[in-house]
C-alpha positions as CSV (number, residue, x, y, z in Angstrom):
1,X,-6.4,-25.9,11.8
2,X,-4.1,-25.1,8.9
3,X,-1.4,-22.5,9.3
4,X,-2.8,-20.1,6.7
5,X,-6.2,-20.0,8.5
6,X,-4.5,-19.5,11.9
7,X,-2.5,-16.5,10.6
8,X,-5.6,-15.0,9.0
9,X,-7.8,-15.3,12.1
10,X,-5.1,-14.1,14.5
11,X,-4.4,-11.1,12.2
12,X,-8.1,-10.2,12.1
13,X,-8.4,-10.4,15.9
14,X,-5.2,-8.3,16.4
15,X,-6.4,-5.7,13.7
16,X,-9.9,-5.3,15.2
17,X,-8.5,-5.1,18.8
18,X,-5.9,-2.5,17.8
19,X,-8.6,-0.5,16.0
20,X,-10.9,-0.6,19.0
21,X,-8.1,0.5,21.4
22,X,-7.2,3.4,19.1
23,X,-10.8,4.8,19.5
24,X,-10.2,5.2,23.2
25,X,-7.3,7.6,22.8
26,X,-8.3,11.0,24.1
27,X,-8.8,13.7,21.5
28,X,-6.1,16.4,21.8
29,X,-7.3,19.8,23.0
30,X,-6.0,21.4,19.8
31,X,-8.1,19.2,17.5
32,X,-10.8,21.3,15.8
33,X,-12.8,18.6,14.2
34,X,-15.2,16.0,15.6
35,X,-14.2,13.0,17.8
36,X,-15.1,10.6,14.9
37,X,-13.0,12.6,12.5
38,X,-10.0,12.2,14.8
39,X,-10.4,8.5,15.5
40,X,-11.6,7.1,12.1
41,X,-8.4,7.6,10.1
42,X,-6.1,6.6,13.0
43,X,-8.2,3.5,13.8
44,X,-8.7,2.7,10.1
45,X,-5.0,2.9,9.2
46,X,-4.0,1.0,12.3
47,X,-6.3,-1.8,11.2
48,X,-4.9,-1.6,7.7
49,X,-1.3,-1.8,9.0
50,X,-2.1,-4.9,11.1
51,X,-3.7,-6.6,8.1
52,X,-0.6,-5.8,5.9
53,X,1.7,-7.2,8.5
54,X,-0.4,-10.4,8.7
55,X,-0.3,-10.7,4.9
56,X,3.5,-10.3,4.9
57,X,3.7,-13.0,7.5
58,X,1.7,-15.3,5.3
59,X,4.0,-14.7,2.4
60,X,7.1,-15.3,4.5
61,X,5.7,-18.7,5.8
62,X,5.8,-20.0,2.3
63,X,9.5,-19.3,1.7
64,X,10.6,-22.8,2.9
65,X,9.1,-24.6,0.0
66,X,10.4,-22.5,-2.9
67,X,13.7,-22.2,-4.6
68,X,16.0,-19.3,-3.8
69,X,14.9,-17.3,-6.8
70,X,11.2,-17.3,-5.8
71,X,12.1,-16.6,-2.2
72,X,13.6,-13.3,-3.3
73,X,10.4,-12.3,-5.1
74,X,8.2,-13.2,-2.1
75,X,10.6,-11.3,0.3
76,X,10.2,-8.2,-1.9
77,X,6.5,-8.5,-1.9
78,X,6.4,-9.0,1.9
79,X,8.8,-6.0,2.4
80,X,6.7,-3.8,0.1
81,X,3.5,-4.6,1.9
82,X,4.9,-3.7,5.3
83,X,6.5,-0.5,4.1
84,X,3.2,0.6,2.6
85,X,1.5,0.0,5.9
86,X,4.2,2.0,7.8
87,X,4.1,4.9,5.4
88,X,0.3,5.2,5.4
89,X,0.0,4.9,9.2
90,X,2.6,7.5,9.8
91,X,0.6,10.0,7.7
92,X,-2.5,9.4,9.8
93,X,-0.5,9.8,13.0
94,X,1.2,13.0,11.8
95,X,-2.1,14.4,10.6
96,X,-3.8,13.8,13.9
97,X,-1.0,15.2,15.9
98,X,-0.6,18.2,13.5
99,X,3.1,17.4,13.2
100,X,3.5,18.6,9.6
101,X,6.3,20.9,10.6
102,X,8.3,18.3,12.6
103,X,11.9,17.5,11.6
104,X,10.9,14.1,10.2
105,X,8.4,15.7,7.8
106,X,10.5,18.7,6.9
107,X,13.6,16.6,6.1
108,X,11.7,14.3,3.8
109,X,11.3,11.3,6.0
110,X,7.6,11.2,5.4
111,X,7.9,10.4,1.7
112,X,10.6,7.7,2.0
113,X,8.2,4.7,2.6
114,X,6.0,5.7,-0.4
115,X,9.1,6.3,-2.6
116,X,10.5,2.9,-1.7
117,X,7.4,0.6,-1.3
118,X,6.0,0.9,-4.8
119,X,9.4,0.4,-6.3
120,X,10.0,-2.7,-4.1
121,X,6.7,-4.2,-5.1
122,X,7.1,-3.5,-8.8
123,X,10.6,-5.0,-8.8
124,X,9.4,-8.0,-6.8
125,X,6.6,-8.7,-9.3
126,X,9.0,-8.0,-12.2
127,X,11.4,-10.6,-10.8
128,X,8.5,-13.0,-10.5
129,X,7.5,-12.4,-14.1
130,X,11.1,-13.1,-15.3
131,X,11.3,-16.4,-13.4
132,X,8.1,-17.7,-15.0
133,X,9.0,-16.5,-18.5
134,X,6.4,-13.8,-18.7
135,X,7.7,-11.3,-21.3
136,X,6.0,-7.9,-21.3
137,X,7.1,-4.3,-21.9
138,X,5.9,-3.7,-18.3
139,X,8.8,-5.9,-17.1
140,X,11.4,-3.6,-18.6
141,X,12.4,-1.7,-15.5
142,X,14.8,0.5,-17.5
143,X,11.8,1.8,-19.4
144,X,9.0,1.8,-16.8
145,X,10.9,3.4,-13.9
146,X,12.1,6.5,-16.0
147,X,8.6,6.9,-17.5
148,X,7.0,6.8,-14.0
149,X,9.6,9.3,-12.9
150,X,8.9,11.7,-15.8
151,X,5.1,11.4,-15.4
152,X,5.5,12.0,-11.6
153,X,7.5,15.2,-12.2
154,X,4.9,16.3,-14.7
155,X,2.2,15.7,-12.2
156,X,3.7,18.3,-9.8
157,X,2.9,21.1,-12.3
158,X,-0.9,20.3,-12.4
159,X,-3.2,23.2,-11.2
160,X,-4.6,22.7,-7.7
161,X,-6.6,24.4,-5.0
162,X,-5.0,26.9,-2.8
163,X,-3.3,25.4,0.2
164,X,-1.4,26.4,3.3
165,X,1.2,23.7,2.6
166,X,4.4,25.1,1.1
167,X,4.3,24.7,-2.7
168,X,7.4,22.6,-2.8
169,X,6.0,20.2,-0.2
170,X,2.7,20.0,-2.0
171,X,4.3,19.3,-5.3
172,X,6.6,16.6,-3.9
173,X,3.6,14.9,-2.2
174,X,1.6,14.8,-5.5
175,X,4.7,13.6,-7.4
176,X,5.2,10.7,-4.9
177,X,1.5,9.8,-5.1
178,X,1.7,9.7,-8.9
179,X,5.0,7.7,-8.7
180,X,3.5,5.1,-6.4
181,X,0.3,4.8,-8.4
182,X,2.1,4.3,-11.7
183,X,4.4,1.6,-10.4
184,X,1.6,-0.2,-8.5
185,X,-0.5,-0.2,-11.7
186,X,2.5,-1.6,-13.7
187,X,2.9,-4.3,-11.0
188,X,-0.8,-5.1,-11.1
189,X,-0.8,-5.6,-14.8
190,X,2.3,-7.7,-14.5
191,X,0.6,-10.0,-12.0
192,X,-2.1,-10.7,-14.6
193,X,0.6,-11.4,-17.2
194,X,2.3,-13.8,-14.7
195,X,-1.1,-15.5,-14.2
196,X,-1.1,-16.5,-17.9
197,X,2.3,-18.2,-17.7
198,X,2.2,-19.9,-14.3
199,X,0.8,-23.3,-13.5
200,X,-2.9,-23.9,-12.9
201,X,-2.1,-24.7,-9.2
202,X,-1.2,-21.0,-8.7
203,X,-4.0,-19.4,-10.8
204,X,-6.2,-18.6,-7.9
205,X,-3.3,-17.2,-5.9
206,X,-2.3,-14.9,-8.7
207,X,-5.8,-13.6,-9.1
208,X,-6.0,-12.9,-5.4
209,X,-2.6,-11.1,-5.6
210,X,-3.9,-8.8,-8.4
211,X,-6.8,-7.5,-6.4
212,X,-4.9,-5.6,-3.7
213,X,-2.6,-4.1,-6.4
214,X,-5.5,-2.8,-8.4
215,X,-7.3,-1.6,-5.2
216,X,-4.1,0.2,-4.1
217,X,-3.9,1.9,-7.4
218,X,-7.5,3.1,-7.2
219,X,-6.8,4.5,-3.7
220,X,-3.8,6.4,-4.9
221,X,-5.7,7.7,-8.0
222,X,-8.6,9.0,-5.8
223,X,-6.1,10.5,-3.3
224,X,-4.2,12.2,-6.1
225,X,-7.4,13.8,-7.5
226,X,-8.7,14.7,-4.1
227,X,-5.5,16.5,-3.2
228,X,-5.7,18.6,-6.3
229,X,-9.3,19.6,-5.7
230,X,-9.7,19.8,-1.9
231,X,-7.8,20.7,1.2
232,X,-10.1,18.8,3.6
233,X,-8.9,15.7,5.4
234,X,-12.1,14.9,7.1
235,X,-14.7,15.0,4.3
236,X,-16.5,12.1,2.7
237,X,-13.8,11.4,0.2
238,X,-11.2,11.2,2.9
239,X,-13.4,8.7,4.8
240,X,-13.9,6.7,1.7
241,X,-10.1,6.5,1.2
242,X,-9.7,5.2,4.8
243,X,-12.3,2.5,4.2
244,X,-10.7,1.5,0.9
245,X,-7.4,1.3,2.7
246,X,-8.9,-1.3,5.1
247,X,-10.3,-3.2,2.1
248,X,-6.9,-3.2,0.6
249,X,-5.5,-4.7,3.8
250,X,-8.1,-7.4,3.8
251,X,-7.3,-8.2,0.2
252,X,-3.6,-8.3,0.9
253,X,-4.3,-10.8,3.8
254,X,-6.5,-12.8,1.4
255,X,-3.7,-12.9,-1.2
256,X,-1.2,-14.1,1.5
257,X,-3.7,-16.8,2.6
258,X,-4.1,-17.9,-1.1
259,X,-0.4,-18.4,-1.4
260,X,-0.2,-20.3,1.8
261,X,-2.9,-22.6,0.4
262,X,-0.8,-23.4,-2.6
263,X,1.7,-24.9,-0.2
264,X,-0.9,-26.7,2.0
265,X,-2.7,-28.5,-0.8
């Protein structure tokens, strides 16, 4: 059995097992919702995190056959994938434990993974685009990053529903979501540009890579709108976001598998 398939199968087994174990965790006495509402996000994001790690492993296994320049791009992609998983999983854990007033959250630790992961992924794809000669306005980091920052700041002033979260914390959360979404979208579009400039052997892999980027952008867009219009974390939209997060993890794993295949064939 080829290495890529082994990694994919093992990742799926670990992810499903971890999700099943999470559903056996006792619901805290202070939890006011249903048992399903407690377990679904935690199990879902645990599965997603495992899938992301498996995808990162897949990308890392391809490093040995590429030149140093491409290795840096793949390392950035792998790092970004893992940081996304860590950031998303910690939000679910903090939410279930109602630890929004913990020192980690209050001091800004919660937003660090989201602040960094999208930037790492964008810069990794930008570097990839430069290596294959794909020239696009989206690869101009000195333009894209400031524009994303300005639009993210503007997003903090949008009207929203009343919330018990301090206004500054709410604004920062929305700004980070906008920041991540804009950079992920720029990276997704850059992937399509790279696809037009890379060899036919890598066309399928680049198509597979574009899908999790676009899916992640959709998730962030839905999350952004939902945050502005609702304070519920257990409604249908929240459940949909959790399911989409699992789908994004599957797509990241598929992308990693596609890149492993470029080495195996």
